[in-house]
DSSP file (Angstrom, degrees, kcal/mol; ACC not computed):
  #  RESIDUE AA STRUCTURE BP1 BP2  ACC     N-H-->O    O-->H-N    N-H-->O    O-->H-N    TCO  KAPPA ALPHA  PHI   PSI    X-CA   Y-CA   Z-CA
    1    1 A X              0   0    0      0, 0.0     2,-0.4     0, 0.0     0, 0.0   0.000 360.0 360.0 360.0 132.5    1.8  -10.5   23.3
    2    2 A X        -     0   0    0      1,-0.0     2,-0.4     0, 0.0     0, 0.0  -0.618 360.0-128.9 -81.6 131.4    1.5   -9.7   19.6
    3    3 A X        -     0   0    0     -2,-0.4     2,-0.3     1,-0.0    -1,-0.0  -0.658  23.7-128.6 -79.0 129.9    4.4   -8.0   17.9
    4    4 A X        -     0   0    0     -2,-0.4     2,-0.4    53,-0.1    21,-0.1  -0.629  19.6-160.6 -81.8 135.0    3.3   -4.8   16.0
    5    5 A X        -     0   0    0     19,-0.4     2,-0.3    -2,-0.3    52,-0.2  -0.939   6.0-152.5-113.3 138.7    4.5   -4.5   12.4
    6    6 A X  E     -A   56   0A   0     50,-2.9    50,-2.6    -2,-0.4     2,-0.4  -0.810   8.9-156.7-112.0 152.5    4.5   -1.2   10.7
    7    7 A X  E     -AB  55  23A   0     16,-3.1    16,-2.2    -2,-0.3     2,-0.4  -0.981  16.7-159.0-133.3 138.3    4.1   -0.5    7.0
    8    8 A X  E     +AB  54  22A   0     46,-1.9    46,-2.4    -2,-0.4     2,-0.3  -0.933  35.0 176.0-102.9 141.2    5.0    2.1    4.5
    9    9 A X  E     -AB  53  21A   0     12,-2.6    12,-2.2    -2,-0.4     2,-0.4  -0.951  30.7-140.7-146.9 161.2    2.8    1.8    1.5
   10   10 A X  E     -AB  52  20A   0     42,-2.8    41,-2.4    -2,-0.3    42,-1.2  -0.993  14.8-166.9-127.2 125.3    1.9    3.3   -1.9
   11   11 A X  E     -AB  50  19A   0      8,-2.8     8,-2.6    -2,-0.4     2,-0.3  -0.811  12.3-168.1-102.5 149.5   -1.7    3.4   -3.1
   12   12 A X  E     -AB  49  18A   0     37,-2.4    37,-1.4    -2,-0.3    36,-0.8  -0.966  17.5-133.2-138.0 154.1   -2.4    4.2   -6.8
   13   13 A X    >   -     0   0    0      4,-1.7     3,-1.8    -2,-0.3    34,-0.1  -0.491  41.9 -99.2 -91.0 172.1   -5.4    5.0   -9.0
   14   14 A X  T 3  S+     0   0    0     32,-0.3    -1,-0.1     1,-0.3    32,-0.1   0.810 128.2  52.9 -62.4 -28.1   -5.9    3.3  -12.3
   15   15 A X  T 3  S-     0   0    0     30,-0.2    -1,-0.3     2,-0.0    30,-0.0   0.247 124.4-106.2 -92.4  13.8   -4.3    6.4  -13.9
   16   16 A X    <   +     0   0    0     -3,-1.8     2,-0.3     1,-0.3    -2,-0.1   0.765  61.4 158.2  69.1  31.2   -1.3    6.0  -11.7
   17   17 A X        -     0   0    0     28,-0.2    -4,-1.7    29,-0.1     2,-0.4  -0.678  34.5-140.5 -71.9 142.2   -1.8    8.9   -9.2
   18   18 A X  E     -B   12   0A   0     -2,-0.3     2,-0.4    -6,-0.2    -6,-0.2  -0.882  23.5-173.2-118.2 140.4    0.2    7.9   -6.2
   19   19 A X  E     -B   11   0A   0     -8,-2.6    -8,-2.8    -2,-0.4     2,-0.4  -0.999  10.8-158.5-128.3 129.6   -0.5    8.2   -2.4
   20   20 A X  E     +B   10   0A   0     -2,-0.4     2,-0.3   -10,-0.2   -10,-0.2  -0.904  24.0 152.7-110.1 134.5    2.2    7.3    0.1
   21   21 A X  E     -B    9   0A   0    -12,-2.2   -12,-2.6    -2,-0.4     2,-0.3  -0.898  33.2-132.0-149.1 178.4    1.4    6.5    3.7
   22   22 A X  E     +B    8   0A   0     -2,-0.3     2,-0.3   -14,-0.2   -14,-0.2  -0.989  29.7 155.7-136.8 143.6    2.3    4.6    6.9
   23   23 A X  E     -B    7   0A   0    -16,-2.2   -16,-3.1    -2,-0.3     3,-0.2  -0.982  42.3-143.6-158.2 163.0    0.2    2.4    9.1
   24   24 A X  S    S+     0   0    0     -2,-0.3   -19,-0.4   -18,-0.2     2,-0.3   0.421 101.5  53.8-105.7  -5.1    0.3   -0.5   11.7
   25   25 A X     >  +     0   0    0      1,-0.1     4,-2.8   -18,-0.1     5,-0.2  -0.686  63.8 171.2-129.0  78.3   -2.9   -2.0   10.3
   26   26 A X  H  > S+     0   0    0     -2,-0.3     4,-2.5     1,-0.2     5,-0.2   0.863  76.0  52.1 -61.1 -40.6   -2.4   -2.4    6.6
   27   27 A X  H  > S+     0   0    0      1,-0.2     4,-2.0     2,-0.2    -1,-0.2   0.943 114.2  42.9 -63.1 -46.7   -5.5   -4.4    5.9
   28   28 A X  H  > S+     0   0    0      2,-0.2     4,-2.3     1,-0.2    -2,-0.2   0.924 114.5  50.3 -63.5 -45.3   -7.7   -1.9    7.7
   29   29 A X  H  X S+     0   0    0     -4,-2.8     4,-2.1     1,-0.2    -2,-0.2   0.907 110.1  49.3 -63.9 -41.8   -6.0    1.1    6.1
   30   30 A X  H  X S+     0   0    0     -4,-2.5     4,-2.5    -5,-0.2    -1,-0.2   0.921 110.8  50.8 -63.0 -43.3   -6.2   -0.3    2.5
   31   31 A X  H  X S+     0   0    0     -4,-2.0     4,-1.9    -5,-0.2    -1,-0.2   0.891 108.0  53.2 -61.5 -39.1  -10.0   -1.0    3.1
   32   32 A X  H  <>S+     0   0    0     -4,-2.3     5,-2.5     2,-0.2     4,-0.4   0.905 109.8  47.8 -62.5 -41.6  -10.4    2.6    4.3
   33   33 A X  H ><5S+     0   0    0     -4,-2.1     3,-1.2     1,-0.2    -2,-0.2   0.919 110.3  52.2 -64.1 -42.6   -8.8    3.8    1.1
   34   34 A X  H 3<5S+     0   0    0     -4,-2.5    -2,-0.2     1,-0.3    -1,-0.2   0.840 111.1  47.5 -63.1 -33.1  -11.0    1.5   -1.0
   35   35 A X  T 3<5S-     0   0    0     -4,-1.9    -1,-0.3    -5,-0.2    -2,-0.2   0.474 111.7-121.1 -86.8  -2.8  -14.1    2.9    0.7
   36   36 A X  T < 5 +     0   0    0     -3,-1.2    -3,-0.2    -4,-0.4    -2,-0.1   0.847  59.8 150.2  68.0  34.8  -12.9    6.5    0.2
   37   37 A X      < +     0   0    0     -5,-2.5     2,-0.7    -6,-0.1    -4,-0.1   0.676  49.7  73.6 -75.4 -18.0  -13.0    7.2    3.9
   38   38 A X  S   >S-     0   0    0     -6,-0.3     5,-0.5    -5,-0.1     2,-0.1  -0.864  75.3-142.3-103.2 117.7  -10.2    9.8    3.9
   39   39 A X  T   5 +     0   0    0     -2,-0.7     2,-0.3     4,-0.1     3,-0.2  -0.476  65.7  46.4 -68.5 146.9  -11.1   13.2    2.5
   40   40 A X  T  >5S-     0   0    0      1,-0.2     4,-3.0    -2,-0.1     3,-0.3  -0.877 108.9 -13.4 123.0-155.0   -8.2   14.7    0.5
   41   41 A X  H  >5S+     0   0    0     -2,-0.3     4,-2.5     1,-0.2     6,-0.2   0.890 127.6  49.7 -56.8 -51.0   -5.8   13.5   -2.1
   42   42 A X  H  4>S+     0   0    0      1,-0.2     5,-2.7     2,-0.2    -1,-0.2   0.863 117.9  40.9 -63.9 -34.8   -6.4    9.7   -2.0
   43   43 A X  H >4<S+     0   0    0     -5,-0.5     3,-1.1    -3,-0.3    -1,-0.2   0.923 113.9  51.9 -75.0 -46.0  -10.1   10.1   -2.2
   44   44 A X  H 3<5S+     0   0    0     -4,-3.0    -2,-0.2     1,-0.3    -3,-0.2   0.870 119.4  35.5 -59.4 -39.0  -10.1   12.9   -4.8
   45   45 A X  T 3<5S-     0   0    0     -4,-2.5    -1,-0.3    -5,-0.2   -28,-0.2   0.278 109.4-120.1-102.1  10.3   -7.9   10.9   -7.1
   46   46 A X  T < 5 +     0   0    0     -3,-1.1     2,-1.6     1,-0.2   -32,-0.3   0.894  40.8 177.6  56.0  47.1   -9.3    7.5   -6.3
   47   47 A X      < +     0   0    0     -5,-2.7   -34,-0.3    -6,-0.2    -1,-0.2  -0.652  26.7 136.1 -81.1  89.5   -6.1    6.0   -5.0
   48   48 A X        +     0   0    0     -2,-1.6     2,-0.5   -36,-0.8    -1,-0.2   0.138  36.9  88.4-128.4  18.3   -7.6    2.6   -4.0
   49   49 A X  E     -A   12   0A   0    -37,-1.4   -37,-2.4    -3,-0.1     2,-0.7  -0.977  67.9-137.4-124.9 121.3   -5.1    0.0   -5.2
   50   50 A X  E     +A   11   0A   0     -2,-0.5    41,-3.4   -39,-0.2    42,-0.3  -0.660  33.5 163.0 -76.6 114.7   -2.2   -1.2   -3.1
   51   51 A X  E     +     0   0A   0    -41,-2.4     2,-0.3    -2,-0.7    -1,-0.2   0.570  60.7  11.4-111.8 -12.3    0.7   -1.3   -5.4
   52   52 A X  E     +A   10   0A   0    -42,-1.2   -42,-2.8    36,-0.1    -1,-0.3  -0.957  58.7 166.3-162.1 143.2    3.7   -1.4   -3.0
   53   53 A X  E     -A    9   0A   0     -2,-0.3     2,-0.3   -44,-0.2   -44,-0.2  -0.982  14.1-158.7-156.1 159.7    4.4   -1.9    0.7
   54   54 A X  E     -A    8   0A   0    -46,-2.4   -46,-1.9    -2,-0.3     2,-0.3  -0.996  17.7-131.6-139.5 140.6    7.3   -2.5    3.0
   55   55 A X  E     -A    7   0A   0     -2,-0.3     2,-0.3   -48,-0.2   -48,-0.2  -0.671  21.7-175.7 -96.3 147.4    7.3   -4.0    6.6
   56   56 A X  E     -A    6   0A   0    -50,-2.6   -50,-2.9    -2,-0.3     3,-0.0  -0.993  27.5-149.3-140.6 146.7    9.2   -2.5    9.6
   57   57 A X  S    S+     0   0    0     -2,-0.3     2,-0.4   -52,-0.2   -53,-0.1   0.727  88.5  52.5 -82.4 -24.8    9.7   -3.6   13.2
   58   58 A X  S >> S-     0   0    0      1,-0.1     4,-1.6   -52,-0.1     3,-0.5  -0.940  72.9-141.7-121.5 135.0    9.9    0.0   14.4
   59   59 A X  H 3> S+     0   0    0     -2,-0.4     4,-2.5     1,-0.2     5,-0.2   0.867 102.6  59.3 -60.4 -37.3    7.4    2.8   13.8
   60   60 A X  H 3> S+     0   0    0      1,-0.2     4,-2.2     2,-0.2    -1,-0.2   0.866 104.2  50.5 -60.8 -36.3   10.2    5.3   13.4
   61   61 A X  H <> S+     0   0    0     -3,-0.5     4,-2.1     2,-0.2    -1,-0.2   0.894 110.4  49.2 -68.5 -39.6   11.7    3.4   10.6
   62   62 A X  H  X S+     0   0    0     -4,-1.6     4,-2.4     2,-0.2    -2,-0.2   0.913 112.7  47.3 -65.4 -42.7    8.3    3.2    8.8
   63   63 A X  H  X S+     0   0    0     -4,-2.5     4,-2.5     2,-0.2    -2,-0.2   0.904 110.9  51.8 -65.8 -41.2    7.8    7.0    9.2
   64   64 A X  H  X S+     0   0    0     -4,-2.2     4,-2.3    -5,-0.2    -1,-0.2   0.905 110.4  48.8 -62.0 -40.8   11.3    7.7    8.0
   65   65 A X  H  X S+     0   0    0     -4,-2.1     4,-2.9     2,-0.2     5,-0.2   0.915 109.6  52.1 -65.6 -42.5   10.7    5.6    4.9
   66   66 A X  H  X S+     0   0    0     -4,-2.4     4,-2.5     1,-0.2    -2,-0.2   0.936 111.3  47.0 -57.8 -46.7    7.4    7.4    4.2
   67   67 A X  H  X S+     0   0    0     -4,-2.5     4,-1.2     2,-0.2    -1,-0.2   0.897 111.7  51.4 -62.7 -40.1    9.2   10.8    4.4
   68   68 A X  H >X S+     0   0    0     -4,-2.3     4,-0.6     1,-0.2     3,-0.6   0.949 111.4  46.9 -60.7 -48.8   11.9    9.5    2.2
   69   69 A X  H >< S+     0   0    0     -4,-2.9     3,-1.1     1,-0.3    -2,-0.2   0.888 108.1  55.3 -62.0 -40.2    9.4    8.3   -0.4
   70   70 A X  H 3< S+     0   0    0     -4,-2.5    -1,-0.3     1,-0.3    -2,-0.2   0.780 106.7  52.8 -64.3 -25.1    7.4   11.5   -0.3
   71   71 A X  H << S+     0   0    0     -4,-1.2    -1,-0.3    -3,-0.6    -2,-0.2   0.609  93.0  95.9 -83.4 -12.8   10.7   13.4   -1.1
   72   72 A X  S << S-     0   0    0     -3,-1.1     2,-0.1    -4,-0.6    -3,-0.0  -0.361  82.3-104.8 -76.2 156.4   11.3   11.2   -4.2
   73   73 A X     >  -     0   0    0      1,-0.1     4,-1.9    -2,-0.1     5,-0.2  -0.348  31.9-109.9 -70.1 160.3   10.4   12.2   -7.7
   74   74 A X  H  > S+     0   0    0      1,-0.2     4,-2.5     2,-0.2     5,-0.2   0.906 119.6  55.8 -57.4 -42.7    7.4   10.6   -9.3
   75   75 A X  H  > S+     0   0    0      1,-0.2     4,-2.3     2,-0.2    -1,-0.2   0.884 106.5  49.4 -60.0 -39.8    9.8    8.7  -11.6
   76   76 A X  H  > S+     0   0    0      2,-0.2     4,-2.1     1,-0.2    -1,-0.2   0.882 110.3  50.4 -69.4 -37.7   11.7    7.2   -8.7
   77   77 A X  H  X S+     0   0    0     -4,-1.9     4,-2.4     2,-0.2    -2,-0.2   0.910 110.7  49.8 -64.0 -42.1    8.5    6.1   -7.0
   78   78 A X  H  X S+     0   0    0     -4,-2.5     4,-2.7     1,-0.2    -2,-0.2   0.914 108.9  52.5 -62.6 -42.8    7.3    4.4  -10.2
   79   79 A X  H  X S+     0   0    0     -4,-2.3     4,-1.1     2,-0.2    -2,-0.2   0.921 109.4  49.8 -57.5 -45.2   10.7    2.7  -10.5
   80   80 A X  H >X S+     0   0    0     -4,-2.1     4,-0.8     1,-0.2     3,-0.5   0.928 112.4  46.8 -60.7 -47.0   10.3    1.3   -7.0
   81   81 A X  H >X S+     0   0    0     -4,-2.4     4,-2.7     1,-0.2     3,-1.0   0.936 111.3  51.1 -59.6 -47.7    6.8    0.0   -7.7
   82   82 A X  H 3< S+     0   0    0     -4,-2.7     4,-0.3     1,-0.3    -1,-0.2   0.644  95.9  69.7 -72.9 -14.4    7.8   -1.6  -10.9
   83   83 A X  H << S+     0   0    0     -4,-1.1    -1,-0.3    -3,-0.5    -2,-0.2   0.880 122.2  13.9 -64.9 -37.1   10.8   -3.4   -9.3
   84   84 A X  H << S+     0   0    0     -3,-1.0    -2,-0.2    -4,-0.8    -1,-0.1   0.614 140.4  32.4-112.0 -19.2    8.4   -5.7   -7.5
   85   85 A X    ><  +     0   0    0     -4,-2.7     3,-1.9    -5,-0.2    -2,-0.2  -0.510  59.9 164.7-141.3  66.3    5.0   -5.1   -9.2
   86   86 A X  T 3  S+     0   0    0     -4,-0.3    -4,-0.1     1,-0.3    -1,-0.1   0.755  80.1  50.3 -62.5 -25.4    5.6   -4.3  -12.9
   87   87 A X  T 3  S-     0   0    0     -5,-0.0    -1,-0.3     2,-0.0    -5,-0.1   0.450 104.7-128.1 -91.2  -0.5    1.9   -4.9  -13.8
   88   88 A X    <   +     0   0    0     -3,-1.9    -2,-0.1     1,-0.2   -72,-0.1   0.855  43.9 174.8  57.2  38.1    0.7   -2.6  -11.0
   89   89 A X        -     0   0    0    -38,-0.1     2,-0.8     1,-0.1    -1,-0.2  -0.397  42.8-101.1 -71.7 153.9   -1.7   -5.2   -9.7
   90   90 A X    >   -     0   0    0      1,-0.2     3,-1.8    -2,-0.1     4,-0.2  -0.679  30.6-157.9 -75.3 109.7   -3.6   -4.5   -6.5
   91   91 A X  T 3  S+     0   0    0    -41,-3.4     3,-0.3    -2,-0.8    -1,-0.2   0.663  91.3  52.3 -66.9 -16.2   -1.6   -6.5   -4.0
   92   92 A X  T >  S+     0   0    0    -42,-0.3     3,-1.6     1,-0.2    -1,-0.3   0.343  75.7 109.9 -98.5   5.4   -4.6   -6.6   -1.7
   93   93 A X  T <  S+     0   0    0     -3,-1.8    -1,-0.2     1,-0.3    -2,-0.1   0.820  85.0  35.4 -52.8 -39.6   -7.0   -8.0   -4.3
   94   94 A X  T >  S+     0   0    0     -3,-0.3     3,-1.8    -4,-0.2    -1,-0.3   0.380  84.9 127.2 -99.9   4.1   -7.3  -11.4   -2.7
   95   95 A X  T <  S+     0   0    0     -3,-1.6     3,-0.1     1,-0.3    -3,-0.1  -0.399  78.4  16.1 -63.1 134.2   -7.2  -10.3    0.9
   96   96 A X  T 3  S+     0   0    0      1,-0.3    -1,-0.3    -2,-0.1     2,-0.2   0.331  97.0 120.9  86.7  -7.8  -10.1  -11.7    2.8
   97   97 A X  S <  S-     0   0    0     -3,-1.8    -1,-0.3     1,-0.1    -3,-0.0  -0.606  74.7 -93.6 -86.2 150.4  -11.0  -14.3    0.2
   98   98 A X        -     0   0    0     -2,-0.2     2,-0.5    -3,-0.1    -1,-0.1  -0.324  38.3-128.9 -61.4 143.8  -11.0  -18.0    1.1
   99   99 A X        -     0   0    0     -3,-0.1     2,-0.4     0, 0.0    -1,-0.1  -0.831  15.0-134.6 -96.7 128.5   -7.7  -19.8    0.4
  100  100 A X        -     0   0    0     -2,-0.5     2,-0.2     4,-0.1     3,-0.1  -0.678  19.3-136.2 -82.1 133.5   -7.9  -23.0   -1.6
  101  101 A X    >   -     0   0    0     -2,-0.4     3,-2.4     1,-0.1    -1,-0.0  -0.519  39.0 -77.0 -84.7 156.8   -5.8  -25.8   -0.1
  102  102 A X  T 3  S+     0   0    0      1,-0.3    -1,-0.1    -2,-0.2     3,-0.1  -0.283 120.6  21.0 -54.0 130.7   -3.7  -28.0   -2.4
  103  103 A X  T 3  S+     0   0    0      1,-0.3    -1,-0.3    -3,-0.1     2,-0.2   0.293  89.2 130.8  92.3  -9.2   -5.9  -30.6   -4.2
  104  104 A X    <         0   0    0     -3,-2.4    -1,-0.3     1,-0.1    -4,-0.1  -0.587 360.0 360.0 -78.7 141.7   -9.1  -28.6   -3.8
  105  105 A X              0   0    0     -2,-0.2    -1,-0.1    -3,-0.1    -3,-0.1   0.441 360.0 360.0 -71.3 360.0  -11.1  -28.2   -7.0
């Protein structure tokens, strides 16, 4: 039986508009954001770059973290992102691409 992992995450636009969410399928959810599948804030502001995420064993913990983050000021969310991702790179950028093994050209 596969253990479910839950995620709280932050998506950002190039101009640093932020969207906070929770999911159990991070790869699928990020792809949905990239494709603009959700009407509303994330689509309107083109929040299609995964800039931060955190893993949880329990869905309640992930939801609580999402609520906590949504209550934070913009400055505090930016501080959190920049602790682990100061360049605001898309953390999902290489997902789905072939992995080169050591010694491959």
